[in-house]
DRENPA-3360 file (N, C-alpha, C; in nm, 2 decimals, always signed):
BEGIN
1 = MLIKINLS = +14.53/+6.43/+20.04/+14.63/+6.42/+20.16/+14.61/+6.30/+20.23 ~ +14.71/+6.23/+20.26/+14.72/+6.09/+20.33/+14.71/+6.11/+20.46 ~ +14.61/+6.05/+20.53/+14.61/+6.05/+20.69/+14.64/+5.91/+20.73 ~ +14.72/+5.93/+20.84/+14.77/+5.79/+20.89/+14.69/+5.78/+21.04 ~ +14.60/+5.68/+21.05/+14.53/+5.69/+21.18/+14.51/+5.56/+21.22 ~ +14.50/+5.51/+21.36/+14.48/+5.40/+21.42/+14.35/+5.35/+21.41 ~ +14.34/+5.19/+21.42/+14.20/+5.14/+21.43/+14.12/+5.19/+21.53 ~ +14.15/+5.23/+21.65/+14.05/+5.27/+21.76/+14.02/+5.41/+21.71;
9 = DIRIILEA = +14.08/+5.48/+21.66/+14.05/+5.63/+21.60/+13.96/+5.60/+21.49 ~ +13.98/+5.50/+21.41/+13.89/+5.49/+21.30/+13.76/+5.46/+21.35 ~ +13.75/+5.37/+21.45/+13.61/+5.33/+21.50/+13.53/+5.47/+21.54 ~ +13.61/+5.55/+21.62/+13.54/+5.69/+21.67/+13.50/+5.75/+21.57 ~ +13.59/+5.76/+21.45/+13.55/+5.85/+21.34/+13.42/+5.79/+21.27 ~ +13.42/+5.67/+21.26/+13.29/+5.60/+21.22/+13.16/+5.64/+21.29 ~ +13.18/+5.65/+21.41/+13.06/+5.69/+21.51/+13.02/+5.83/+21.46 ~ +13.12/+5.91/+21.44/+13.07/+6.06/+21.42/+13.03/+6.09/+21.27;
17 = IFDEKLAA = +13.06/+6.02/+21.18/+13.04/+6.03/+21.03/+12.92/+5.98/+20.99 ~ +12.85/+6.06/+20.93/+12.72/+6.01/+20.88/+12.70/+6.03/+20.69 ~ +12.82/+6.08/+20.66/+12.84/+6.08/+20.50/+12.87/+5.96/+20.45 ~ +12.79/+5.88/+20.37/+12.82/+5.76/+20.33/+12.95/+5.74/+20.25 ~ +12.97/+5.82/+20.17/+13.10/+5.82/+20.09/+13.22/+5.82/+20.19 ~ +13.22/+5.92/+20.28/+13.34/+5.93/+20.35/+13.34/+5.81/+20.46 ~ +13.22/+5.77/+20.48/+13.21/+5.64/+20.58/+13.28/+5.52/+20.53 ~ +13.25/+5.51/+20.40/+13.31/+5.40/+20.31/+13.45/+5.40/+20.31;
25 = KFVSAKNA = +13.52/+5.51/+20.31/+13.67/+5.52/+20.30/+13.71/+5.45/+20.46 ~ +13.65/+5.50/+20.55/+13.70/+5.46/+20.67/+13.67/+5.31/+20.71 ~ +13.55/+5.25/+20.67/+13.51/+5.12/+20.68/+13.61/+5.03/+20.60 ~ +13.65/+5.07/+20.49/+13.76/+5.00/+20.41/+13.91/+5.00/+20.49 ~ +13.94/+5.10/+20.55/+14.07/+5.13/+20.61/+14.03/+5.01/+20.75 ~ +13.93/+5.03/+20.81/+13.90/+4.95/+20.93/+13.90/+4.79/+20.89 ~ +13.85/+4.75/+20.77/+13.84/+4.61/+20.73/+13.98/+4.58/+20.69 ~ +14.06/+4.67/+20.63/+14.19/+4.63/+20.60/+14.28/+4.59/+20.72;
33 = CIDNDVHD = +14.27/+4.68/+20.81/+14.33/+4.67/+20.94/+14.30/+4.52/+21.01 ~ +14.17/+4.50/+21.00/+14.10/+4.37/+21.07/+14.16/+4.25/+20.97 ~ +14.17/+4.27/+20.85/+14.22/+4.17/+20.78/+14.35/+4.14/+20.78 ~ +14.44/+4.24/+20.80/+14.58/+4.23/+20.81/+14.63/+4.20/+20.97 ~ +14.53/+4.20/+21.04/+14.54/+4.17/+21.19/+14.64/+4.30/+21.25 ~ +14.60/+4.40/+21.21/+14.66/+4.53/+21.27/+14.59/+4.56/+21.41 ~ +14.66/+4.56/+21.49/+14.61/+4.61/+21.63/+14.58/+4.77/+21.64 ~ +14.52/+4.80/+21.75/+14.48/+4.93/+21.77/+14.60/+5.04/+21.74;
41 = SGRAAIDV = +14.71/+4.98/+21.79/+14.83/+5.07/+21.77/+14.89/+5.08/+21.65 ~ +14.85/+5.00/+21.54/+14.88/+5.00/+21.41/+14.81/+5.11/+21.34 ~ +14.85/+5.16/+21.22/+14.79/+5.27/+21.12/+14.75/+5.21/+21.01 ~ +14.65/+5.27/+20.97/+14.61/+5.27/+20.82/+14.62/+5.42/+20.76 ~ +14.63/+5.42/+20.64/+14.65/+5.53/+20.56/+14.53/+5.54/+20.48 ~ +14.47/+5.66/+20.51/+14.34/+5.71/+20.43/+14.36/+5.83/+20.34 ~ +14.33/+5.83/+20.23/+14.34/+5.94/+20.15/+14.21/+6.02/+20.14 ~ +14.22/+6.16/+20.18/+14.11/+6.24/+20.20/+14.15/+6.38/+20.13;
49 = SCNEAEVI = +14.03/+6.44/+20.06/+14.08/+6.57/+19.99/+14.05/+6.66/+20.10 ~ +14.09/+6.80/+20.08/+14.10/+6.90/+20.17/+13.94/+6.94/+20.19 ~ +13.85/+6.91/+20.12/+13.72/+6.94/+20.13/+13.65/+6.84/+20.23 ~ +13.71/+6.70/+20.19/+13.65/+6.59/+20.27/+13.71/+6.62/+20.42 ~ +13.84/+6.65/+20.43/+13.89/+6.69/+20.56/+13.80/+6.79/+20.64 ~ +13.77/+6.91/+20.57/+13.67/+6.99/+20.63/+13.54/+6.93/+20.69 ~ +13.48/+6.84/+20.60/+13.36/+6.78/+20.64/+13.38/+6.70/+20.77 ~ +13.50/+6.62/+20.77/+13.53/+6.53/+20.87/+13.54/+6.62/+20.99;
57 = IDMLSDYL = +13.61/+6.72/+21.00/+13.64/+6.82/+21.10/+13.49/+6.87/+21.15 ~ +13.42/+6.91/+21.08/+13.28/+6.95/+21.12/+13.20/+6.85/+21.18 ~ +13.21/+6.73/+21.13/+13.12/+6.60/+21.20/+13.20/+6.57/+21.32 ~ +13.32/+6.58/+21.34/+13.39/+6.54/+21.44/+13.37/+6.66/+21.56 ~ +13.35/+6.77/+21.53/+13.32/+6.90/+21.62/+13.19/+6.86/+21.67 ~ +13.10/+6.84/+21.60/+12.94/+6.81/+21.62/+12.94/+6.71/+21.72 ~ +13.02/+6.61/+21.70/+13.03/+6.48/+21.80/+13.10/+6.52/+21.92 ~ +13.19/+6.60/+21.92/+13.26/+6.65/+22.05/+13.17/+6.72/+22.13;
65 = VNSGIDSN = +13.09/+6.81/+22.07/+12.99/+6.88/+22.15/+12.87/+6.81/+22.20 ~ +12.83/+6.71/+22.13/+12.72/+6.61/+22.18/+12.77/+6.50/+22.26 ~ +12.89/+6.46/+22.25/+12.93/+6.33/+22.34/+13.06/+6.34/+22.40 ~ +13.14/+6.45/+22.37/+13.27/+6.46/+22.43/+13.29/+6.54/+22.53 ~ +13.18/+6.61/+22.61/+13.17/+6.71/+22.70/+13.09/+6.65/+22.82 ~ +13.16/+6.66/+22.96/+13.07/+6.58/+23.08/+12.98/+6.70/+23.13 ~ +12.91/+6.68/+23.24/+12.80/+6.75/+23.30/+12.86/+6.88/+23.35 ~ +12.98/+6.88/+23.37/+13.05/+7.00/+23.43/+13.10/+7.10/+23.31;
73 = GELNPLGY = +13.09/+7.06/+23.19/+13.14/+7.13/+23.09/+13.26/+7.10/+23.04 ~ +13.34/+7.01/+23.10/+13.48/+6.98/+23.08/+13.48/+6.86/+22.98 ~ +13.58/+6.85/+22.90/+13.61/+6.74/+22.81/+13.62/+6.60/+22.89 ~ +13.56/+6.50/+22.85/+13.56/+6.36/+22.90/+13.66/+6.31/+22.82 ~ +13.70/+6.17/+22.85/+13.81/+6.09/+22.76/+13.78/+6.10/+22.62 ~ +13.66/+6.08/+22.57/+13.62/+6.08/+22.43/+13.63/+6.20/+22.38 ~ +13.61/+6.32/+22.44/+13.63/+6.47/+22.41/+13.77/+6.49/+22.37 ~ +13.86/+6.45/+22.47/+14.01/+6.46/+22.44/+14.05/+6.38/+22.31;
81 = RLEALIDI = +14.00/+6.27/+22.30/+14.04/+6.20/+22.17/+13.99/+6.26/+22.05 ~ +13.86/+6.31/+22.06/+13.79/+6.40/+21.94/+13.87/+6.51/+21.91 ~ +13.92/+6.57/+22.01/+14.00/+6.71/+22.01/+14.14/+6.67/+21.92 ~ +14.19/+6.56/+21.96/+14.32/+6.53/+21.89/+14.29/+6.49/+21.74 ~ +14.18/+6.42/+21.73/+14.15/+6.37/+21.58/+14.13/+6.50/+21.50 ~ +14.05/+6.60/+21.56/+14.03/+6.73/+21.49/+14.17/+6.79/+21.46 ~ +14.27/+6.79/+21.53/+14.38/+6.85/+21.52/+14.47/+6.76/+21.41 ~ +14.44/+6.64/+21.39/+14.51/+6.57/+21.28/+14.46/+6.62/+21.16;
89 = FNDA = +14.33/+6.62/+21.14/+14.28/+6.67/+21.01/+14.30/+6.81/+20.98 ~ +14.31/+6.90/+21.09/+14.34/+7.05/+21.07/+14.49/+7.05/+21.02 ~ +14.57/+6.97/+21.07/+14.72/+6.98/+21.03/+14.75/+6.90/+20.90 ~ +14.67/+6.83/+20.85/+14.69/+6.77/+20.73/+14.69/+6.87/+20.62;
% end
């Protein structure tokens, strides 16, 4: 499946992903955006399999729990963004 995602979201995903193979896909997309002078609002297309999407969702969910919740148990700005990214991969 082809996921279209912007540069700022690619950067967030790279913070959450620790699988080298998956990270390489996002690094390539990030570099392509930078090389083509695509700004944060521009989108890159990344091809991921259903299994890869599930792994990404799991990693984003873990990152959400660890970094996306404030001291009151509410989502912080990063948490809202992570929630939206999870939805993107769930809907793909």
